[in-house]
LONULUM-920612 format. One record per residue: residue in three letters; x, y, z of N, C-alpha, C, O, CB in turn; residue number from 1. Coordinates in nm, 4 decimals, decimal comma. Glycine has a CB too. Example, Ala and Ser with C-alpha at 12.3 -4.5 7.8 and 13.67 -1.06 7.14 Angstrom:
! LONULUM-920612
<pt res="Ala" n_X="1,3190" n_Y="-0,5690" n_Z="0,7800" ca_X="1,2300" ca_Y="-0,4500" ca_Z="0,7800" c_X="1,3200" c_Y="-0,3300" c_Z="0,7800" o_X="1,4236" o_Y="-0,3319" o_Z="0,8465" cb_X="1,1308" cb_Y="-0,4473" cb_Z="0,9046" n="1"/>
<pt res="Ser" n_X="1,2850" n_Y="-0,2250" n_Z="0,7080" ca_X="1,3670" ca_Y="-0,1060" ca_Z="0,7140" c_X="1,2900" c_Y="0,0030" c_Z="0,7870" o_X="1,3409" o_Y="0,1138" o_Z="0,8039" cb_X="1,4084" cb_Y="-0,0598" cb_Z="0,5725" n="2"/>
//
This chain:
! LONULUM-920612
<pt res="Unk" n_X="-1,0310" n_Y="-0,7618" n_Z="-3,7317" ca_X="-1,1587" ca_Y="-0,7734" ca_Z="-3,8769" c_X="-1,1599" c_Y="-0,6488" c_Z="-4,0002" o_X="-1,1623" o_Y="-0,5342" o_Z="-3,9554" cb_X="-1,3445" cb_Y="-0,7567" cb_Z="-3,7999" n="1"/>
<pt res="Unk" n_X="-1,1591" n_Y="-0,6578" n_Z="-4,0901" ca_X="-1,1367" ca_Y="-0,5503" ca_Z="-4,1942" c_X="-1,2584" c_Y="-0,4641" c_Z="-4,2158" o_X="-1,3445" o_Y="-0,5427" o_Z="-4,2553" cb_X="-1,0970" cb_Y="-0,6125" cb_Z="-4,3291" n="2"/>
<pt res="Unk" n_X="-1,3040" n_Y="-0,3570" n_Z="-4,2108" ca_X="-1,4048" ca_Y="-0,2719" ca_Z="-4,2797" c_X="-1,4301" c_Y="-0,3594" c_Z="-4,3588" o_X="-1,5047" o_Y="-0,4314" o_Z="-4,2923" cb_X="-1,3741" cb_Y="-0,1399" cb_Z="-4,3399" n="3"/>
<pt res="Unk" n_X="-1,4193" n_Y="-0,4105" n_Z="-4,4678" ca_X="-1,4536" ca_Y="-0,4429" ca_Z="-4,5999" c_X="-1,5007" c_Y="-0,5994" c_Z="-4,5725" o_X="-1,5946" o_Y="-0,6557" o_Z="-4,6287" cb_X="-1,3220" cb_Y="-0,4184" cb_Z="-4,7121" n="4"/>
<pt res="Unk" n_X="-1,4173" n_Y="-0,6528" n_Z="-4,4777" ca_X="-1,5319" ca_Y="-0,7845" ca_Z="-4,4594" c_X="-1,6338" c_Y="-0,7206" c_Z="-4,3710" o_X="-1,5788" o_Y="-0,7902" o_Z="-4,2856" cb_X="-1,4673" cb_Y="-0,9421" cb_Z="-4,3760" n="5"/>
<pt res="Unk" n_X="-1,7248" n_Y="-0,6591" n_Z="-4,3093" ca_X="-1,8494" ca_Y="-0,6809" ca_Z="-4,2904" c_X="-1,8869" c_Y="-0,5568" c_Z="-4,3118" o_X="-1,8575" o_Y="-0,5669" o_Z="-4,4309" cb_X="-1,8890" cb_Y="-0,7409" cb_Z="-4,1732" n="6"/>
<pt res="Unk" n_X="-1,9279" n_Y="-0,4413" n_Z="-4,3035" ca_X="-1,9615" ca_Y="-0,3139" ca_Z="-4,4217" c_X="-1,9730" c_Y="-0,3613" c_Z="-4,5788" o_X="-1,8835" o_Y="-0,4232" o_Z="-4,6364" cb_X="-1,8251" cb_Y="-0,1930" cb_Z="-4,4217" n="7"/>
<pt res="Unk" n_X="-2,0671" n_Y="-0,3318" n_Z="-4,6239" ca_X="-2,1498" ca_Y="-0,3664" ca_Z="-4,7745" c_X="-2,2140" c_Y="-0,2658" c_Z="-4,8282" o_X="-2,2389" o_Y="-0,2507" o_Z="-4,9479" cb_X="-2,2613" cb_Y="-0,4710" cb_Z="-4,7695" n="8"/>
<pt res="Unk" n_X="-2,2426" n_Y="-0,1930" n_Z="-4,7364" ca_X="-2,2782" ca_Y="-0,0258" ca_Z="-4,8110" c_X="-2,3246" c_Y="0,1046" c_Z="-4,7189" o_X="-2,4041" o_Y="0,1174" o_Z="-4,6258" cb_X="-2,4199" cb_Y="-0,0407" cb_Z="-4,9213" n="9"/>
<pt res="Unk" n_X="-2,2523" n_Y="0,1786" n_Z="-4,7771" ca_X="-2,3081" ca_Y="0,3492" ca_Z="-4,7028" c_X="-2,3700" c_Y="0,4094" c_Z="-4,7771" o_X="-2,3850" o_Y="0,4431" o_Z="-4,8946" cb_X="-2,2065" cb_Y="0,4645" cb_Z="-4,6624" n="10"/>
<pt res="Unk" n_X="-2,4056" n_Y="0,4163" n_Z="-4,6744" ca_X="-2,5203" ca_Y="0,5423" ca_Z="-4,7452" c_X="-2,5539" c_Y="0,6792" c_Z="-4,6561" o_X="-2,5950" o_Y="0,6987" o_Z="-4,5417" cb_X="-2,6893" cb_Y="0,4665" cb_Z="-4,7667" n="11"/>
<pt res="Unk" n_X="-2,5169" n_Y="0,7597" n_Z="-4,7626" ca_X="-2,4920" ca_Y="0,9159" ca_Z="-4,7076" c_X="-2,6744" c_Y="0,9677" c_Z="-4,7147" o_X="-2,7323" o_Y="0,9101" o_Z="-4,8068" cb_X="-2,3562" cb_Y="1,0340" cb_Z="-4,8461" n="12"/>
<pt res="Unk" n_X="-2,7612" n_Y="1,0599" n_Z="-4,6362" ca_X="-2,8586" ca_Y="1,1249" ca_Z="-4,6132" c_X="-2,8302" c_Y="1,2151" c_Z="-4,6140" o_X="-2,7576" o_Y="1,2425" o_Z="-4,5184" cb_X="-2,9168" cb_Y="1,1097" cb_Z="-4,5377" n="13"/>
<pt res="Unk" n_X="-2,8547" n_Y="1,3155" n_Z="-4,6988" ca_X="-2,8398" ca_Y="1,4646" ca_Z="-4,6798" c_X="-2,9197" c_Y="1,5226" c_Z="-4,7331" o_X="-3,0038" o_Y="1,4576" o_Z="-4,7952" cb_X="-2,7354" cb_Y="1,5222" cb_Z="-4,7148" n="14"/>
<pt res="Unk" n_X="-2,9303" n_Y="1,7176" n_Z="-4,7311" ca_X="-3,0246" ca_Y="1,7612" ca_Z="-4,8442" c_X="-2,9452" c_Y="1,7779" c_Z="-4,9438" o_X="-2,8360" o_Y="1,7226" o_Z="-4,9303" cb_X="-3,1067" cb_Y="1,8840" cb_Z="-4,8252" n="15"/>
<pt res="Unk" n_X="-2,9660" n_Y="1,8485" n_Z="-5,0618" ca_X="-2,9166" ca_Y="1,8775" ca_Z="-5,1956" c_X="-2,7880" c_Y="1,9948" c_Z="-5,1559" o_X="-2,6664" o_Y="1,9798" o_Z="-5,1679" cb_X="-3,0562" cb_Y="1,9422" cb_Z="-5,3051" n="16"/>
<pt res="Unk" n_X="-2,8562" n_Y="2,1000" n_Z="-5,1110" ca_X="-2,7936" ca_Y="2,2154" ca_Z="-5,0848" c_X="-2,6757" c_Y="2,1854" c_Z="-4,9664" o_X="-2,5894" o_Y="2,2597" o_Z="-4,9196" cb_X="-2,9060" cb_Y="2,3223" cb_Z="-5,0436" n="17"/>
<pt res="Unk" n_X="-2,6917" n_Y="2,1196" n_Z="-4,9535" ca_X="-2,5920" ca_Y="2,0929" ca_Z="-4,7507" c_X="-2,4601" c_Y="2,1292" c_Z="-4,7913" o_X="-2,4077" o_Y="2,0178" o_Z="-4,7887" cb_X="-2,5701" cb_Y="1,8788" cb_Z="-4,6552" n="18"/>
<pt res="Unk" n_X="-2,3642" n_Y="2,2131" n_Z="-4,8293" ca_X="-2,2320" ca_Y="2,2027" ca_Z="-4,8498" c_X="-2,1661" c_Y="2,0796" c_Z="-4,7372" o_X="-2,0834" o_Y="1,9994" o_Z="-4,7806" cb_X="-2,1709" cb_Y="2,3579" cb_Z="-4,8314" n="19"/>
<pt res="Unk" n_X="-2,2213" n_Y="2,0728" n_Z="-4,5584" ca_X="-2,1713" ca_Y="1,9165" ca_Z="-4,5065" c_X="-2,1712" c_Y="1,8633" c_Z="-4,5246" o_X="-2,0975" o_Y="1,7848" o_Z="-4,4650" cb_X="-2,1755" cb_Y="1,8511" cb_Z="-4,4519" n="20"/>
<pt res="Unk" n_X="-2,2678" n_Y="1,8055" n_Z="-4,6577" ca_X="-2,2860" ca_Y="1,6500" ca_Z="-4,7293" c_X="-2,2412" c_Y="1,6493" c_Z="-4,8609" o_X="-2,2322" o_Y="1,5723" o_Z="-4,9566" cb_X="-2,4396" cb_Y="1,5946" cb_Z="-4,7395" n="21"/>
<pt res="Unk" n_X="-2,2180" n_Y="1,7567" n_Z="-4,8319" ca_X="-2,1045" ca_Y="1,7711" ca_Z="-5,0205" c_X="-1,9620" c_Y="1,7332" c_Z="-4,9220" o_X="-1,9206" o_Y="1,6179" o_Z="-4,9332" cb_X="-2,0838" cb_Y="2,0215" cb_Z="-5,1439" n="22"/>
<pt res="Unk" n_X="-1,9141" n_Y="1,7932" n_Z="-4,8609" ca_X="-1,7673" ca_Y="1,7137" ca_Z="-4,7918" c_X="-1,7956" c_Y="1,5956" c_Z="-4,7210" o_X="-1,7142" o_Y="1,5390" o_Z="-4,6481" cb_X="-1,6833" cb_Y="1,8043" cb_Z="-4,6767" n="23"/>
<pt res="Unk" n_X="-1,9390" n_Y="1,5491" n_Z="-4,7473" ca_X="-1,8773" ca_Y="1,4192" ca_Z="-4,6564" c_X="-1,9037" c_Y="1,3473" c_Z="-4,7783" o_X="-1,8785" o_Y="1,2284" o_Z="-4,7590" cb_X="-1,9583" cb_Y="1,3546" cb_Z="-4,4930" n="24"/>
<pt res="Unk" n_X="-1,9515" n_Y="1,3730" n_Z="-4,9182" ca_X="-2,0046" ca_Y="1,2679" ca_Z="-5,0427" c_X="-1,8343" c_Y="1,2691" c_Z="-5,0667" o_X="-1,8130" o_Y="1,1496" o_Z="-5,0875" cb_X="-2,1425" cb_Y="1,3386" cb_Z="-5,2044" n="25"/>
<pt res="Unk" n_X="-1,7140" n_Y="1,3322" n_Z="-5,0745" ca_X="-1,6586" ca_Y="1,3397" ca_Z="-5,1213" c_X="-1,5449" c_Y="1,2725" c_Z="-5,0717" o_X="-1,4365" o_Y="1,2419" o_Z="-5,1212" cb_X="-1,6725" cb_Y="1,4274" cb_Z="-5,1479" n="26"/>
<pt res="Unk" n_X="-1,6046" n_Y="1,2553" n_Z="-4,9464" ca_X="-1,4421" ca_Y="1,1848" ca_Z="-4,8316" c_X="-1,5421" c_Y="1,0493" c_Z="-4,8770" o_X="-1,4544" o_Y="0,9656" o_Z="-4,8983" cb_X="-1,4051" cb_Y="1,2419" cb_Z="-4,5724" n="27"/>
<pt res="Unk" n_X="-1,6264" n_Y="1,0045" n_Z="-4,8942" ca_X="-1,7000" ca_Y="0,8435" ca_Z="-4,8667" c_X="-1,6645" c_Y="0,8175" c_Z="-4,9852" o_X="-1,6451" o_Y="0,6982" o_Z="-5,0088" cb_X="-1,8762" cb_Y="0,8113" cb_Z="-4,8315" n="28"/>
<pt res="Unk" n_X="-1,6383" n_Y="0,9442" n_Z="-5,1300" ca_X="-1,5906" ca_Y="0,8806" ca_Z="-5,3039" c_X="-1,4385" c_Y="0,8179" c_Z="-5,2672" o_X="-1,3787" o_Y="0,7242" o_Z="-5,3203" cb_X="-1,5686" cb_Y="1,0428" cb_Z="-5,4615" n="29"/>
<pt res="Unk" n_X="-1,4094" n_Y="0,8832" n_Z="-5,1847" ca_X="-1,2711" ca_Y="0,8609" ca_Z="-5,0973" c_X="-1,1746" c_Y="0,7020" c_Z="-5,0551" o_X="-1,0648" o_Y="0,6493" o_Z="-5,0730" cb_X="-1,3202" cb_Y="0,9190" cb_Z="-4,9549" n="30"/>
<pt res="Unk" n_X="-1,3318" n_Y="0,6753" n_Z="-4,9769" ca_X="-1,3493" ca_Y="0,5140" ca_Z="-4,9528" c_X="-1,3811" c_Y="0,4256" c_Z="-4,9897" o_X="-1,3537" o_Y="0,3096" o_Z="-4,9591" cb_X="-1,3890" cb_Y="0,4784" cb_Z="-4,8983" n="31"/>
<pt res="Unk" n_X="-1,4775" n_Y="0,4896" n_Z="-5,0990" ca_X="-1,4952" ca_Y="0,3741" ca_Z="-5,2477" c_X="-1,4075" c_Y="0,3366" c_Z="-5,3225" o_X="-1,3862" o_Y="0,2230" o_Z="-5,3648" cb_X="-1,5705" cb_Y="0,4124" cb_Z="-5,3546" n="32"/>
<pt res="Unk" n_X="-1,3156" n_Y="0,4980" n_Z="-5,3545" ca_X="-1,2131" ca_Y="0,4305" ca_Z="-5,4637" c_X="-1,1069" c_Y="0,3213" c_Z="-5,3625" o_X="-1,0339" o_Y="0,2356" o_Z="-5,4122" cb_X="-1,1029" cb_Y="0,5791" cb_Z="-5,5570" n="33"/>
<pt res="Unk" n_X="-1,1221" n_Y="0,3542" n_Z="-5,1808" ca_X="-0,9936" ca_Y="0,2284" ca_Z="-5,1886" c_X="-1,0807" c_Y="0,0917" c_Z="-5,1414" o_X="-1,0002" o_Y="0,0052" o_Z="-5,1066" cb_X="-0,8327" cb_Y="0,2622" cb_Z="-5,0525" n="34"/>
<pt res="Unk" n_X="-1,1809" n_Y="0,0584" n_Z="-5,1327" ca_X="-1,2674" ca_Y="-0,0447" ca_Z="-5,1021" c_X="-1,3666" c_Y="0,0031" c_Z="-5,2041" o_X="-1,4269" o_Y="0,1089" o_Z="-5,1858" cb_X="-1,3158" cb_Y="-0,0600" cb_Z="-4,9459" n="35"/>
<pt res="Unk" n_X="-1,3869" n_Y="-0,0747" n_Z="-5,3166" ca_X="-1,4315" ca_Y="-0,0258" ca_Z="-5,4573" c_X="-1,5816" c_Y="-0,1991" c_Z="-5,3969" o_X="-1,7009" o_Y="-0,1703" o_Z="-5,3871" cb_X="-1,2509" cb_Y="-0,0430" cb_Z="-5,6577" n="36"/>
<pt res="Unk" n_X="-1,5475" n_Y="-0,3030" n_Z="-5,3777" ca_X="-1,6292" ca_Y="-0,3389" ca_Z="-5,3054" c_X="-1,7432" c_Y="-0,3362" c_Z="-5,1825" o_X="-1,8296" o_Y="-0,4181" o_Z="-5,1514" cb_X="-1,5870" cb_Y="-0,3713" cb_Z="-5,3057" n="37"/>
<pt res="Unk" n_X="-1,7135" n_Y="-0,2332" n_Z="-5,1378" ca_X="-1,8144" ca_Y="-0,1479" ca_Z="-5,0288" c_X="-1,8757" c_Y="-0,0476" c_Z="-5,1714" o_X="-1,8054" o_Y="0,0103" o_Z="-5,2542" cb_X="-1,7039" cb_Y="-0,0309" cb_Z="-4,8613" n="38"/>
<pt res="Unk" n_X="-2,0592" n_Y="-0,0527" n_Z="-5,1636" ca_X="-2,1650" ca_Y="0,0187" ca_Z="-5,2072" c_X="-2,1446" c_Y="0,1353" c_Z="-5,1352" o_X="-2,1032" o_Y="0,1414" o_Z="-5,0194" cb_X="-2,2957" cb_Y="-0,0429" cb_Z="-5,1905" n="39"/>
<pt res="Unk" n_X="-2,1930" n_Y="0,2827" n_Z="-5,2507" ca_X="-2,2056" ca_Y="0,4114" ca_Z="-5,1753" c_X="-2,3364" c_Y="0,4042" c_Z="-5,2602" o_X="-2,3757" o_Y="0,3460" o_Z="-5,3613" cb_X="-2,0814" cb_Y="0,5521" cb_Z="-5,1853" n="40"/>
<pt res="Unk" n_X="-2,3983" n_Y="0,5194" n_Z="-5,1405" ca_X="-2,5335" ca_Y="0,5509" ca_Z="-5,2055" c_X="-2,5624" c_Y="0,6895" c_Z="-5,1013" o_X="-2,5593" o_Y="0,7185" o_Z="-4,9817" cb_X="-2,6662" cb_Y="0,4008" cb_Z="-5,1949" n="41"/>
<pt res="Unk" n_X="-2,5886" n_Y="0,7444" n_Z="-5,2195" ca_X="-2,6465" ca_Y="0,9219" ca_Z="-5,1656" c_X="-2,7489" c_Y="0,9645" c_Z="-5,1508" o_X="-2,7924" o_Y="0,9726" o_Z="-5,2657" cb_X="-2,6260" cb_Y="1,0269" cb_Z="-5,2344" n="42"/>
<pt res="Unk" n_X="-2,8287" n_Y="1,0026" n_Z="-5,0801" ca_X="-3,0295" ca_Y="0,9911" ca_Z="-5,0517" c_X="-2,9925" c_Y="1,1367" c_Z="-5,0796" o_X="-2,8801" o_Y="1,1856" o_Z="-5,0906" cb_X="-3,1414" cb_Y="0,9323" cb_Z="-4,8525" n="43"/>
<pt res="Unk" n_X="-3,1737" n_Y="1,2250" n_Z="-5,0931" ca_X="-3,1200" ca_Y="1,3493" ca_Z="-5,0840" c_X="-3,2616" c_Y="1,3370" c_Z="-5,0134" o_X="-3,3738" o_Y="1,2997" o_Z="-5,0475" cb_X="-3,0648" cb_Y="1,4561" cb_Z="-5,2157" n="44"/>
<pt res="Unk" n_X="-3,1962" n_Y="1,3912" n_Z="-4,8874" ca_X="-3,3299" ca_Y="1,3207" ca_Z="-4,8135" c_X="-3,4836" c_Y="1,4086" c_Z="-4,8823" o_X="-3,5953" o_Y="1,3578" o_Z="-4,8711" cb_X="-3,3132" cb_Y="1,3529" cb_Z="-4,6026" n="45"/>
<pt res="Unk" n_X="-3,4643" n_Y="1,5177" n_Z="-4,9378" ca_X="-3,6112" ca_Y="1,6320" ca_Z="-4,9218" c_X="-3,6449" c_Y="1,5809" c_Z="-5,0869" o_X="-3,7289" o_Y="1,6478" o_Z="-5,1470" cb_X="-3,5712" cb_Y="1,8690" cb_Z="-4,8898" n="46"/>
<pt res="Unk" n_X="-3,5714" n_Y="1,4475" n_Z="-5,1693" ca_X="-3,6654" ca_Y="1,3868" ca_Z="-5,3047" c_X="-3,6943" c_Y="1,2145" c_Z="-5,2347" o_X="-3,8105" o_Y="1,1739" o_Z="-5,2334" cb_X="-3,5424" cb_Y="1,3843" cb_Z="-5,5035" n="47"/>
<pt res="Unk" n_X="-3,6088" n_Y="1,1462" n_Z="-5,1934" ca_X="-3,6476" ca_Y="1,0607" ca_Z="-5,1577" c_X="-3,7060" c_Y="1,0499" c_Z="-4,9820" o_X="-3,6508" o_Y="1,0153" o_Z="-4,8776" cb_X="-3,5528" cb_Y="0,9903" cb_Z="-5,2058" n="48"/>
<pt res="Unk" n_X="-3,8270" n_Y="1,0930" n_Z="-5,0122" ca_X="-3,8626" ca_Y="1,0563" ca_Z="-4,8684" c_X="-3,9101" c_Y="0,9272" c_Z="-4,8030" o_X="-3,8789" o_Y="0,8928" o_Z="-4,6890" cb_X="-3,9514" cb_Y="1,1316" cb_Z="-4,8387" n="49"/>
<pt res="Unk" n_X="-3,9740" n_Y="0,8717" n_Z="-4,8706" ca_X="-3,9690" ca_Y="0,7453" ca_Z="-4,8704" c_X="-3,8125" c_Y="0,6679" c_Z="-4,7744" o_X="-3,7932" o_Y="0,6472" o_Z="-4,6546" cb_X="-3,9801" cb_Y="0,7179" cb_Z="-5,0354" n="50"/>
<pt res="Unk" n_X="-3,7463" n_Y="0,6493" n_Z="-4,8707" ca_X="-3,6273" ca_Y="0,5554" ca_Z="-4,7837" c_X="-3,5595" c_Y="0,6713" c_Z="-4,7003" o_X="-3,5275" o_Y="0,6351" o_Z="-4,5871" cb_X="-3,4919" cb_Y="0,4629" cb_Z="-4,8968" n="51"/>
<pt res="Unk" n_X="-3,5343" n_Y="0,7863" n_Z="-4,7276" ca_X="-3,5640" ca_Y="0,8351" ca_Z="-4,5834" c_X="-3,6295" c_Y="0,7986" c_Z="-4,4335" o_X="-3,5809" o_Y="0,8011" o_Z="-4,3204" cb_X="-3,6188" cb_Y="0,9117" cb_Z="-4,6075" n="52"/>
<pt res="Unk" n_X="-3,7393" n_Y="0,7695" n_Z="-4,4761" ca_X="-3,7930" ca_Y="0,7572" ca_Z="-4,3537" c_X="-3,8003" c_Y="0,6567" c_Z="-4,3333" o_X="-3,8792" o_Y="0,6620" o_Z="-4,2389" cb_X="-3,8898" cb_Y="0,8033" cb_Z="-4,3262" n="53"/>
<pt res="Unk" n_X="-3,7710" n_Y="0,5145" n_Z="-4,3520" ca_X="-3,7534" ca_Y="0,3988" ca_Z="-4,3619" c_X="-3,6414" c_Y="0,3784" c_Z="-4,2647" o_X="-3,6513" o_Y="0,2998" o_Z="-4,1704" cb_X="-3,7372" cb_Y="0,3606" cb_Z="-4,4935" n="54"/>
<pt res="Unk" n_X="-3,5447" n_Y="0,4436" n_Z="-4,2867" ca_X="-3,4707" ca_Y="0,4836" ca_Z="-4,1575" c_X="-3,4611" c_Y="0,5547" c_Z="-4,0746" o_X="-3,3948" o_Y="0,5334" o_Z="-3,9731" cb_X="-3,3997" cb_Y="0,4963" cb_Z="-4,1574" n="55"/>
<pt res="Unk" n_X="-3,4990" n_Y="0,6145" n_Z="-4,0888" ca_X="-3,5613" ca_Y="0,7423" ca_Z="-4,0104" c_X="-3,4685" c_Y="0,8149" c_Z="-3,9105" o_X="-3,4427" o_Y="0,8128" o_Z="-3,7902" cb_X="-3,6881" cb_Y="0,6969" cb_Z="-3,9243" n="56"/>
<pt res="Unk" n_X="-3,4216" n_Y="0,8981" n_Z="-4,0534" ca_X="-3,3107" ca_Y="0,9527" ca_Z="-4,0247" c_X="-3,3600" c_Y="1,0909" c_Z="-3,9957" o_X="-3,4649" o_Y="1,1396" o_Z="-4,0378" cb_X="-3,2072" cb_Y="0,9359" cb_Z="-4,1289" n="57"/>
<pt res="Unk" n_X="-3,2525" n_Y="1,1600" n_Z="-3,9020" ca_X="-3,3744" ca_Y="1,2873" ca_Z="-3,8280" c_X="-3,2497" c_Y="1,4273" c_Z="-3,8131" o_X="-3,2821" o_Y="1,5449" o_Z="-3,7971" cb_X="-3,4617" cb_Y="1,2195" cb_Z="-3,6020" n="58"/>
<pt res="Unk" n_X="-3,1339" n_Y="1,3859" n_Z="-3,8213" ca_X="-2,9925" ca_Y="1,4707" ca_Z="-3,9005" c_X="-2,9772" c_Y="1,4793" c_Z="-3,9990" o_X="-3,0151" o_Y="1,4004" o_Z="-4,0856" cb_X="-2,8758" cb_Y="1,4400" cb_Z="-3,8917" n="59"/>
<pt res="Unk" n_X="-2,9082" n_Y="1,5926" n_Z="-4,0153" ca_X="-2,8349" ca_Y="1,5629" ca_Z="-4,2013" c_X="-2,6682" c_Y="1,6723" c_Z="-4,1472" o_X="-2,6582" o_Y="1,7713" o_Z="-4,0748" cb_X="-2,9925" cb_Y="1,6907" cb_Z="-4,4118" n="60"/>
<pt res="Unk" n_X="-2,5913" n_Y="1,6128" n_Z="-4,2044" ca_X="-2,6156" ca_Y="1,4494" ca_Z="-4,3287" c_X="-2,6173" c_Y="1,3531" c_Z="-4,1739" o_X="-2,5905" o_Y="1,3841" o_Z="-4,0578" cb_X="-2,4115" cb_Y="1,3855" cb_Z="-4,4950" n="61"/>
<pt res="Unk" n_X="-2,6596" n_Y="1,2332" n_Z="-4,2346" ca_X="-2,6199" ca_Y="1,1051" ca_Z="-4,1638" c_X="-2,6110" c_Y="0,9946" c_Z="-4,2947" o_X="-2,6702" o_Y="0,9647" o_Z="-4,3984" cb_X="-2,7456" cb_Y="1,0582" cb_Z="-4,0338" n="62"/>
<pt res="Unk" n_X="-2,4530" n_Y="0,9438" n_Z="-4,1838" ca_X="-2,3783" ca_Y="0,8582" ca_Z="-4,3072" c_X="-2,4470" c_Y="0,6657" c_Z="-4,2062" o_X="-2,4636" o_Y="0,6591" o_Z="-4,0844" cb_X="-2,1099" cb_Y="0,9083" cb_Z="-4,3137" n="63"/>
<pt res="Unk" n_X="-2,4600" n_Y="0,5985" n_Z="-4,2608" ca_X="-2,5234" ca_Y="0,4538" ca_Z="-4,1938" c_X="-2,4371" c_Y="0,3759" c_Z="-4,3211" o_X="-2,4235" o_Y="0,3942" o_Z="-4,4421" cb_X="-2,7439" cb_Y="0,4269" cb_Z="-4,1884" n="64"/>
<pt res="Unk" n_X="-2,3759" n_Y="0,2553" n_Z="-4,1948" ca_X="-2,2654" ca_Y="0,1766" ca_Z="-4,2801" c_X="-2,3116" c_Y="0,0932" c_Z="-4,2292" o_X="-2,3168" o_Y="0,0652" o_Z="-4,1095" cb_X="-2,1128" cb_Y="0,1867" cb_Z="-4,2812" n="65"/>
<pt res="Unk" n_X="-2,3847" n_Y="0,0020" n_Z="-4,3932" ca_X="-2,4715" ca_Y="-0,1118" ca_Z="-4,3476" c_X="-2,3664" c_Y="-0,2263" c_Z="-4,3508" o_X="-2,2573" o_Y="-0,2107" o_Z="-4,4058" cb_X="-2,6102" cb_Y="-0,1408" cb_Z="-4,4478" n="66"/>
<pt res="Unk" n_X="-2,4169" n_Y="-0,3853" n_Z="-4,2670" ca_X="-2,3958" ca_Y="-0,4746" ca_Z="-4,3144" c_X="-2,4312" c_Y="-0,5791" c_Z="-4,4522" o_X="-2,3774" o_Y="-0,5326" o_Z="-4,5526" cb_X="-2,4076" cb_Y="-0,4955" cb_Z="-4,2356" n="67"/>
<pt res="Unk" n_X="-2,5004" n_Y="-0,6950" n_Z="-4,4777" ca_X="-2,5338" ca_Y="-0,8043" ca_Z="-4,4712" c_X="-2,6871" c_Y="-0,8349" c_Z="-4,4090" o_X="-2,7933" o_Y="-0,8934" o_Z="-4,4302" cb_X="-2,4314" cb_Y="-0,8560" cb_Z="-4,4094" n="68"/>
<pt res="Unk" n_X="-2,6172" n_Y="-0,7530" n_Z="-4,3201" ca_X="-2,7848" ca_Y="-0,8263" ca_Z="-4,2175" c_X="-2,9158" c_Y="-0,7050" c_Z="-4,2197" o_X="-3,0212" o_Y="-0,7275" o_Z="-4,1604" cb_X="-2,7377" cb_Y="-0,8530" cb_Z="-3,9836" n="69"/>
<pt res="Unk" n_X="-2,8913" n_Y="-0,5736" n_Z="-4,2978" ca_X="-2,9163" ca_Y="-0,4744" ca_Z="-4,2875" c_X="-2,9720" c_Y="-0,3929" c_Z="-4,4085" o_X="-3,0016" o_Y="-0,2742" o_Z="-4,3946" cb_X="-2,8256" cb_Y="-0,4412" cb_Z="-4,2365" n="70"/>
//
């Protein structure tokens, strides 16, 4: 099964000042360029605490690969 058939969205949870998070964002942007049908969202944990808590994010940075069931 190919990635675009099961991954619908990629979420990056990071701090706005995190250099590793920025690097991960660059890599995920390249993936999005190859698979434009996969949604990409960056969540800054210090700003959007509600969604961070919903997904129970504890480490920085964190990448979630979500399917249609998520």
